[in-house]
C-alpha positions in Angstrom: 126.8 95.9 77.8 125.6 92.3 78.0 121.9 91.7 78.5 120.1 88.6 80.5 116.3 88.0 80.7 113.3 85.8 81.3 109.9 86.5 80.3 106.8 85.1 81.2 103.0 85.8 79.9 100.2 83.8 80.8 96.2 83.9 81.0 95.8 84.0 84.6 92.3 83.8 85.5 90.8 85.5 82.0 89.4 83.5 78.8 92.0 84.7 76.9 95.3 86.3 77.0 94.9 89.0 75.2 99.1 89.9 76.2 101.8 90.1 74.0 105.8 90.2 75.1 109.0 90.5 72.6 112.2 90.7 73.0 115.4 91.5 70.5 118.7 90.7 70.5 121.5 92.3 68.1 124.6 91.3 70.5 127.2 91.8 67.1 125.6 95.1 67.6 125.2 96.2 71.8 121.4 96.2 71.3 118.9 94.4 73.0 115.4 95.3 73.0 112.0 94.3 74.9 108.5 94.8 74.3 105.2 94.4 76.7 101.7 95.3 74.9 98.7 94.7 76.6 95.5 93.8 74.7 92.4 96.2 76.0 89.7 94.3 77.4 86.1 95.4 77.3 86.9 95.7 73.3 86.9 92.4 70.6 90.7 91.5 69.2 92.7 93.1 72.0 94.4 90.0 71.3 95.2 90.9 67.8 95.5 94.5 68.8 98.5 93.6 70.9 100.1 91.0 68.7 99.9 93.6 65.8 101.1 96.8 67.4 103.9 94.9 68.7 105.4 93.1 66.1 104.9 95.6 63.8 106.9 98.1 66.1 109.4 95.7 66.5 109.8 94.7 63.0 109.8 98.9 62.3 112.6 99.3 65.2 115.0 97.2 63.7 115.0 97.7 60.7 116.3 101.0 61.7 118.8 99.9 63.2 121.7 102.7 61.7 119.5 105.3 63.2 120.3 106.9 66.0 117.5 106.1 68.9 116.2 109.8 68.3 112.6 111.1 69.1 111.5 111.1 65.0 112.3 106.9 64.7 110.6 106.2 67.6 107.5 108.3 66.3 107.8 106.7 63.2 107.5 103.8 64.7 104.6 104.0 66.7 103.1 105.7 63.1 104.3 102.0 61.4 102.4 100.0 64.4 99.5 102.5 64.2 99.2 101.7 60.1 99.2 97.9 61.0 96.5 98.1 63.4 94.4 100.5 61.2 94.9 97.8 58.5 94.3 94.4 60.6 90.6 96.4 61.6 90.1 97.2 57.9 90.3 93.5 57.7 87.5 92.7 60.8 85.2 94.9 59.2 86.0 98.0 61.2 86.9 96.3 64.4 87.7 98.7 67.2 90.5 97.5 69.1 93.2 98.8 71.1 96.5 98.0 73.0 99.2 99.6 75.1 102.8 99.1 74.7 106.2 99.6 76.5 109.5 99.2 75.0 113.2 99.4 76.5 116.2 99.4 74.3 119.5 99.3 75.3 122.0 100.1 72.6 125.6 99.9 74.2 124.7 101.7 77.9 122.1 104.3 76.6 118.8 103.2 77.3 115.4 104.2 75.5 111.9 103.6 77.0 108.9 104.1 75.1 105.1 104.2 77.0 101.8 104.4 76.2 99.2 103.4 78.1 99.6 101.8 81.7 102.0 98.7 81.0 105.1 99.9 83.2 108.3 100.2 82.8 110.7 100.0 86.0 114.7 100.8 86.7 116.4 99.3 89.8 120.1 100.0 90.2 122.3 98.1 92.4 122.3 99.8 96.5 119.7 102.5 95.1 116.6 101.0 94.7 113.9 102.2 92.4 115.8 104.5 90.0 112.5 104.9 87.3 109.2 104.5 86.9 107.2 105.3 83.9 103.7 106.6 84.4 100.1 105.8 83.1 98.5 107.2 81.2 94.8 106.8 83.0 92.0 109.6 84.5 89.3 108.4 87.1 85.6 108.0 85.4 83.1 107.3 87.7 85.3 105.3 90.1 86.8 103.7 87.4 90.2 104.2 86.1 90.4 104.4 82.6 92.8 104.8 80.4 93.2 108.0 78.1 96.3 107.2 75.8 97.1 103.5 73.8 97.4 102.4 70.5 93.2 102.3 69.7 91.9 101.7 66.1 91.1 104.6 64.2 92.6 107.2 66.3 96.2 108.3 65.9 95.9 111.1 68.4 95.5 108.5 71.4 99.1 106.5 70.3 101.4 109.6 71.5 104.3 108.2 73.7 106.1 108.8 76.1 110.2 109.3 75.1 112.4 108.4 78.2 116.3 108.6 77.6 119.3 107.9 80.3 122.4 106.0 80.3 122.4 102.7 82.3 125.4 100.2 83.8 126.2 96.8 84.9 124.1 95.8 88.3 120.8 97.7 86.9 118.2 95.4 86.4 114.4 96.2 83.9 111.0 95.1 84.6 108.4 95.5 81.9 105.2 94.6 83.2 101.4 94.4 82.2 98.8 96.0 85.3 98.3 92.2 85.6 101.9 91.7 87.5 102.2 94.9 89.5 98.6 94.9 90.4 99.2 91.4 92.1 101.3 92.8 95.0 102.4 96.0 96.5 105.1 98.0 95.2 107.6 97.2 98.2 106.7 93.7 97.3 107.4 94.3 93.8 111.0 96.0 94.8 111.9 93.3 96.7 111.1 91.1 94.4 113.1 92.7 91.7 116.6 93.3 94.3 115.7 89.9 95.9 117.0 87.2 93.8 120.0 86.3 91.4 118.7 85.2 87.9 115.9 87.0 86.1 115.0 83.3 85.7 114.6 83.2 89.8 112.2 86.3 89.7 109.8 85.4 86.8 108.8 81.6 89.1 108.6 83.6 92.1 106.2 86.4 90.3 104.5 83.5 88.3 103.5 82.2 92.0 101.8 84.9 93.3 99.8 86.5 89.9 98.5 82.8 90.2 97.0 83.3 93.0 96.3 87.3 93.6 96.0 88.6 89.7 92.8 88.7 88.2 94.0 89.2 84.7 96.5 88.5 82.5 99.9 89.2 83.5 103.0 89.4 81.3 106.8 90.3 82.1 110.7 90.7 81.2 112.7 91.1 83.5 116.1 92.0 82.2 119.8 92.1 84.2 122.3 93.9 82.5 125.9 92.8 83.1 
């Protein structure tokens, strides 16, 4: 299966970009992997956390390419990312920092989603609309939406992921994004955006224009088409 994609990651109206986006391709192995991380606001080091976790997770995932995409492999990838986050926190004098993570990986026609926090994965199917969406790891606290699962330094329990696996087929469209994207438009507008245009680049360009006006956060996304 061929995957075509486009990405975006912008600071928006925040002073710095604490999101991170990473894509790895291995066409000879029919493997494509995309990850979006969103460093937690309100904690120092969000940018460091997102970049540390996304790099460590992707490195482990691709280094273990010969393994099946099992729950065990995913949990080891999470453990590797958590270990690197703690090492970085130690370098910075025990800095508390954290990040979300959402990954989509396709090998041949198997689709694997790994999700911790409130960054999202959506899967849209031709002629069917929205087929799948991750569920945010958040809870209400005195009227504020608080993330209750994420990669957070020195707290391994929070980094436990949701894992989903199912087949994909030609014509499917995938969106990975931080909350700066999906909070900038209604669910109906987001679905229309993902289904209206012919290329990932066109979707990203339109998304950028919307988020420039409507987003109050960093905004990052990966749009991928299965062909």
